[in-house]
N, C-alpha and C positions, 0 to 999 in steps of 0.2 A: 504495498499499499502506501504513495504516495508521500504521506506522514508519518508510516511506523518507524521511519528508517531514520527522522530528521527529528524526530519528536518525542521528549519522557516524560515529562511532566506538567499536569496544567494545576496552577495553585488556589487554589481559593481559602479565606479565613473568615472563621465564624467563632462569634461568641455562644458558645455550648452551654452557661447557666446563666439564664437572665438577671440581672441585678448585683452578682457577682462578678463581670468581666472577665472572665477566666476565656483566654482566647487558643483556639486551636487551629492548626492550618492542617489542610486536609489536600493530600495532592498525589495524582493516578499515574500511573508508568503504564503505559499500554504493551511493552514487549517484557512486562515482567509480570503482569496481570496480577498488578495491586495495585491497592491504595496505601498510604504511607500518611499517620498521622503524626504532626510533627510541634510538639509544644515550643512556640518561639521563645521561652524565658530558658526555659534551660538547654536545647536542641535534642534533648529526648527524643526518640521516634519508636511508632509501633504502626508495623504493616496488616492490612488485612486482605488477604489471598482474593483479587475478583477475576476470576476466570471470566475471557471472552476480551482480554482487549480492552480495559475501562479507558476512554479519552478525556468527554467533557464532564465535569461536573459542577453542581453547586447546592448550598447548601439554602433548608428552610430559613428562617427570623431568627425563629427557636435552637436552631442548630441541634435539633433531635433526630433530622435528618437530611439523608443526601439523595439524590437525583446524579444517574449515574449512565454517561452513554456508550454503547458498545458497536459500535460504526461495523465491524466485520461481522458483528452479529445480526444487526438491524433489531437493537433491542433498548431499552431504557431499563435501568435496575434502578429500584427505591430501599436504601440501605438506613438502618437504625445507626444512629452514630454510638449508643450506648451498648447496645450488643455486639457492636459489630458485625450483622446479619443481614442479608436481607431479604426484605419484607414483602417484596411484590415485583414484577418483570413485567413491564409489556412490549409488545412487538413492534414493529416503525418499520413500515413501507417504503424502506430508503436504507439510505446510512447516517444517521443521525450523530451528528457531532458536537456542535453547542447547545448549551441547552442554558436556560434562564427560568426563576419560578416567579409567580406571580400569585402572591399568600392571599390576598385578597379575595381573588377570584377564581383560587386552586386552578392555573392553569400553568402549564408547562408551555414553554417556547422552545422550539428546536431548528436546527439549520441543517440542510441534506446538502453534505459534501458532495456527491455527485449529480441529483438533479438541482440543483440550485434553487432550492425553496425554503422558505421560512415557514413551519407549522405551528399550529397552536393545538396542545391538547390539555382532554382534561386529564389532570392532577392525577386522581383518584383509580380512574379503569383504564388511560391511554388515549380513550375516544379522540379522533382526529376531528376539533373544530372548525377550522377551517386552511388556508396555507396560501400562501403568493409566491410568484415566482422574482428570487432577486438575483443578484450579481453570481459569475461563476469562482467557484468552489469558495461558497461563505464559510468562514472558520470560528471561531469563537463570539458569546452574544452576550450581552450583560442586558439587565432590565431598572431603569430608573420608577420607582413605586411613585414618586412625588408627580412626575409628569406622565407617568405612563408612558416613557420610549424606550425604544427596544436600540441599542447601538450593535450592529454587527459589524462583526471584520472582514472587509473586500479584500482577501489576500492578494488575487490576482488585479486590482485595481489602486491599490496602494490608499483605501481610503476606509472610513467608518460609514457606514449604514445607518443613517437615523430613521427611523418606522415608529409610526402610531401603533402601540401594543393592543390597541381596543378593534381598531379597522385594518389593519394591518395593512397599511400603505407607507409609501414613501413619503417622507419631511426633508430630507437632505441628505447627502455626501458633503464629508470633510476630509479632506485630503490632509493624510499623516504621510508617517516616515513610508520606507520600503518592506513592504509583508509583514502589514499589521497581521497579527495571529490570537490573540489576546488580548482581553479586554476584562477592564474590573472597574464597573462603577460604586464609588466612595459615597458616604454617608454626609459630606464635606462638597458633596455636591460638584465634583469632580467625575472625570472620567479617565482611566489612566490605561493606554495602551501601548503593548510591546513591540515594536516592529521589529523581525527576526532577522533580516536583511541589511538594516540603516542600524542596527546596533543602539538604538534608541528608545527610550520610551515617552510618548506625544499621552500632554494633559489637556481634556475638555473637558468646560465650562458647560454644564451640564442642563442650564437655565438659557446662556448666551447661543450655546451651541457653535461655540468658536475654538479653534487650536490655541490656548494661551500659554504653552511652554512645550518644549522638549525635549530633555533631559540626555544624556549619551549615558551612555551604561555597557557593562560587559558584553561579550562576543554573543550573540544570538540569543538573544533576550527570548526566553520561552515562557515566563511565568510573572504575574505580578497579584499580592494583594496588600490591603490598607489593611492598618488597623483602625476599631472603629472609631478613634479621636483622629482620625486622618493625620496624626504626628509621622506614623512611621510604615514606608511601604517595605515589602517582600518582593526579591525576584530571584531568579535561577536563569540560567543561558546552557549552555550549549555542554560547558561543564559538568552539570549535574546538581554543582551544588547550590545551597539559598543564601542569598545576600541581602544587608539589611541597609537601609539609607532610611536618614533622619527630614 
């Protein structure tokens, strides 16, 4: 598979216990068939075997569930973060890649790498609610619950497509770095985009819908996560090592 050889991890950060602010990072490894849980404070890791080549990953706001895409199998898994076990699995008629979650409407948004689609699914049943054709080879996706916007990496177009999540319609295209692969929406009103081929991260104002800064990082950044207070960012590149920036 095109992305299997160059892509190791997708990073997402969740608050595991509301009110206590215990942070945990979950990273997928497609080739290893596993999800790694990382304590950002101690660096301690726990591996959760996840057969079927996990790629995209998103956490529910309460940190109790993970939704994970398996492009090669055409499935989406729901995993309990405490028991570390899958509780459900949905079939998807394509190659599900990026995934985002709307907790208010109990919907999943999924990008289809091969069919160039954005799909909306019922998060409880996996039922298809709607879909729209988008740019070629769409990668990861982030959801802004305040504006109800979706930010999708258009890998071949070096852009972020901004879509209305309710209507599944295009709002705007934003030019970023080369080869945008993963996007993360923080509570600070910023969206962070890891551009694999230009070795930098683009920052987008989620309300004004404009690129506000571009920061050079290590080679081939493939993941980005931000702490809930917006003060620290975690990322990793082709080395597979996790790094932190204030």
